[in-house]
C-alpha positions as CSV (number, residue, x, y, z in Angstrom):
1,M,114.2,86.2,103.6
2,K,113.4,88.0,100.4
3,N,110.8,85.9,98.1
4,F,111.4,85.9,94.4
5,A,108.9,88.3,93.3
6,D,111.1,91.1,95.8
7,N,114.5,89.9,94.5
8,M,113.0,90.7,91.2
9,S,111.5,93.8,91.7
10,E,114.6,95.1,93.6
11,R,116.4,94.2,90.5
12,F,114.0,96.6,88.6
13,M,114.2,99.1,91.0
14,K,117.7,99.2,90.6
15,F,117.2,99.1,86.8
16,V,115.2,102.2,86.3
17,V,117.8,103.6,88.9
18,S,120.8,102.7,86.2
19,I,118.6,104.4,83.1
20,I,118.3,107.4,85.2
21,I,121.6,108.1,85.7
22,L,123.0,108.2,82.4
23,E,120.3,110.6,81.8
24,T,122.6,113.3,82.4
25,G,125.1,111.9,79.8
26,L,122.9,111.2,77.4
27,C,120.8,114.2,77.5
28,T,123.2,116.7,75.5
29,T,121.8,116.0,72.1
30,Y,118.6,115.8,70.3
31,S,119.8,112.6,69.7
32,G,120.7,111.5,72.9
33,R,117.4,113.1,74.4
34,H,115.1,111.0,72.1
35,I,117.1,107.3,72.4
36,Y,117.7,108.5,76.3
37,T,113.5,109.1,76.3
38,Q,112.9,105.9,74.9
39,L,115.2,103.7,77.2
40,F,113.4,105.7,79.9
41,R,109.8,104.8,78.8
42,S,110.5,101.4,78.3
43,G,112.5,100.4,81.3
44,T,110.3,102.2,83.9
45,F,107.3,100.1,81.8
46,A,109.1,96.8,82.4
47,G,109.3,97.3,86.1
48,A,105.6,97.9,86.7
49,N,104.6,96.3,84.6
50,F,106.3,93.1,86.6
51,E,104.4,94.9,89.8
52,E,101.4,95.0,88.2
53,S,101.8,91.2,87.0
54,R,102.7,90.7,91.0
55,S,98.5,91.4,91.5
56,G,97.4,89.8,89.0
57,E,93.8,88.9,89.2
58,S,93.8,85.7,87.1
59,R,97.0,83.5,86.0
60,A,95.5,84.8,82.3
61,D,96.5,88.8,83.7
62,L,99.6,87.7,84.9
63,I,101.1,86.1,82.3
64,H,99.8,88.9,80.0
65,K,101.8,91.4,82.4
66,M,105.0,89.5,82.3
67,Q,104.8,89.6,78.9
68,I,104.4,93.3,78.1
69,G,107.0,93.7,80.2
70,L,108.7,91.4,78.6
71,K,108.4,93.7,75.3
72,E,109.3,96.8,77.0
73,L,112.5,94.6,78.2
74,R,113.2,93.8,74.6
75,E,112.9,97.7,73.5
76,S,115.3,98.4,76.4
77,K,117.7,96.2,75.5
78,Y,117.5,97.6,71.7
79,W,118.2,101.1,73.3
80,I,121.0,99.8,75.3
81,R,122.7,98.3,72.5
82,L,121.9,101.8,70.0
83,I,123.6,104.0,73.0
84,C,126.7,101.5,73.1
85,N,127.2,101.1,69.6
86,A,126.9,104.7,68.9
87,H,129.5,105.6,71.9
88,L,126.7,108.0,72.8
89,V,127.9,107.7,76.9
90,Q,131.8,106.9,77.0
91,E,132.5,108.4,80.6
92,Q,129.4,106.1,82.0
93,K,130.7,102.9,80.5
94,E,130.1,101.4,83.6
95,T,126.4,102.2,84.8
96,L,125.9,100.8,80.6
97,D,127.9,97.6,81.0
98,F,125.2,97.0,84.5
99,I,122.4,97.9,82.3
100,L,122.7,95.6,79.4
101,K,123.9,92.7,81.4
102,E,121.2,93.6,83.9
103,A,118.6,93.4,81.0
104,N,120.1,90.8,79.2
105,E,119.4,88.8,82.8
106,L,115.7,90.3,83.6
107,L,115.1,89.0,79.6
108,N,115.9,85.8,80.4
109,I,114.5,85.3,83.8
110,I,111.1,87.2,82.5
111,A,110.6,84.7,79.6
112,K,111.8,81.4,81.5
113,S,108.7,82.6,84.2
114,V,106.2,83.6,81.4
115,A,106.9,79.8,80.1
116,T,106.3,78.6,83.3
117,A,103.4,80.2,84.1
118,K,101.8,79.2,80.7
119,V,103.0,75.2,81.4
120,N,101.1,75.6,84.8
121,S,98.1,77.6,82.9
122,V,98.0,74.6,80.8
123,H,97.9,71.6,83.5
124,D,95.3,73.2,86.1
125,S,92.9,73.6,82.6
126,I,93.4,69.3,82.5
127,R,93.1,69.2,85.8
């Protein structure tokens, strides 16, 4: 049975693979290439920072890496919303819908994880 971190790692991997799938539909115009590059960068950084947080040197390091991942997820969500609003990939709507839904869910999970880690950090320092 997978633990929380393994499950999240798999979700980030599927999220990034779905972003990669968008490349062929987005990279046909200058604006599409630019937006795709930004989404690719922020989406892959979010997953990489989650992986780094799994081996944080301290609780503060874990929190810091997760906050960076949260920032990158927020940026990814911006680019995804821009792609949707500009109707840049009509033929990959299902993939785009998945990416937007997953970005929202990952944002909520990581934000809650950061908040919990901060509370636990305060409790640990009081003891």
